[in-house]
C-alpha atoms as one frame of an Amber mdcrd trajectory, in Angstrom:
protein
  -2.298 -31.910  35.761  -2.323 -33.173  32.206  -4.750 -30.659  31.247  -2.883
 -27.795  33.018   0.171 -28.412  31.091  -1.959 -28.664  27.857  -3.357 -25.363
  28.588  -0.146 -24.039  29.391   1.376 -25.128  26.204  -1.346 -23.835  24.315
  -1.132 -20.577  25.832   2.680 -20.335  25.238   2.000 -21.395  21.527  -0.609
 -18.687  21.046   1.483 -16.005  22.676   4.267 -17.206  20.015   2.208 -16.749
  17.129   1.072 -13.078  18.153   4.578 -12.290  18.507   5.247 -13.379  15.001
   2.510 -11.366  13.490   4.080  -7.777  14.152   2.592  -4.667  13.050   3.555
  -2.942  10.120   7.149  -1.314  10.368   8.307   2.128   9.430  10.705   3.239
   6.451  14.369   3.389   7.621  15.742   6.796   7.217  14.691  10.291   7.042
  12.440  12.221   4.651  12.430  15.917   4.676   9.268  17.851   3.421   9.445
  21.582   3.723  12.242  21.595   5.834  10.824  19.244   8.490  12.655  15.971
   9.303  10.434  12.740   9.478  12.436   9.997  11.090  11.433   6.356  10.132
   8.279   7.668   8.896   4.961   5.307   8.712   1.729   5.965   7.550  -0.002
   9.231   6.668   1.532  12.668   7.548  -0.353  15.976   6.839   1.571  19.112
   6.609   1.023  22.257   8.102   0.632  23.973   5.098   0.080  23.216   1.352
   2.507  24.033  -1.130   5.055  22.673  -3.872   7.432  21.593  -0.843  10.745
  20.032  -1.723  10.669  16.114  -0.900  13.751  14.687  -0.043  13.658  10.772
   0.671  16.204   9.237   1.956  14.504   5.947   3.146  14.481   2.651   1.786
  10.618   3.097   0.771   9.069   5.198  -1.753   6.806   8.354  -0.369   3.538
   8.848  -2.087   2.653  12.717  -2.266  -0.883  13.771  -2.020  -2.777  17.369
  -2.851  -5.287  16.852  -0.273  -5.104  16.654   3.491  -5.121  13.160   4.941
  -3.630  11.330   1.923  -6.397  11.534  -0.202  -5.981  12.320  -4.118  -2.803
  10.984  -4.809  -0.627  12.941  -7.056   2.950  11.364  -7.360   5.694   9.586
  -5.618   9.255   9.957  -4.922  11.697   7.107  -4.825  14.146   6.044  -2.120
  17.100   8.293  -2.141  15.780  10.829  -4.547  14.792  14.453  -3.885  11.886
  16.427  -6.108  10.177  19.486  -6.154   7.025  18.864  -7.603   5.017  21.601
  -9.717   1.872  21.147  -7.766   0.791  21.758  -3.970   1.410  19.032  -1.473
  -0.766  18.744   1.549   0.241  15.358   2.807   2.545  12.435   2.251   2.407
   8.752   2.945   4.465   5.757   3.468   3.378   2.143   3.544   4.988  -1.191
   4.385
């Protein structure tokens, strides 16, 4: 009986520890790129077309801009609360947290 209680206690402790290791959280807010809104974005987004798109970052995290699809070849970033139109083509963007 003591072994069952110890095993149950250990199982609950492990589940509690796993619950504390949550995955990355999205940025809070909205970023608008090329007229498309992305709510609480996280990770990499590839745009349907490349261009010098206006980026309006109304989140609490910086957005990183890339000239290639799949978030390769970082070119710049836009700080939280800022709006920016780069003089280069944007093909994808990325949020991290």
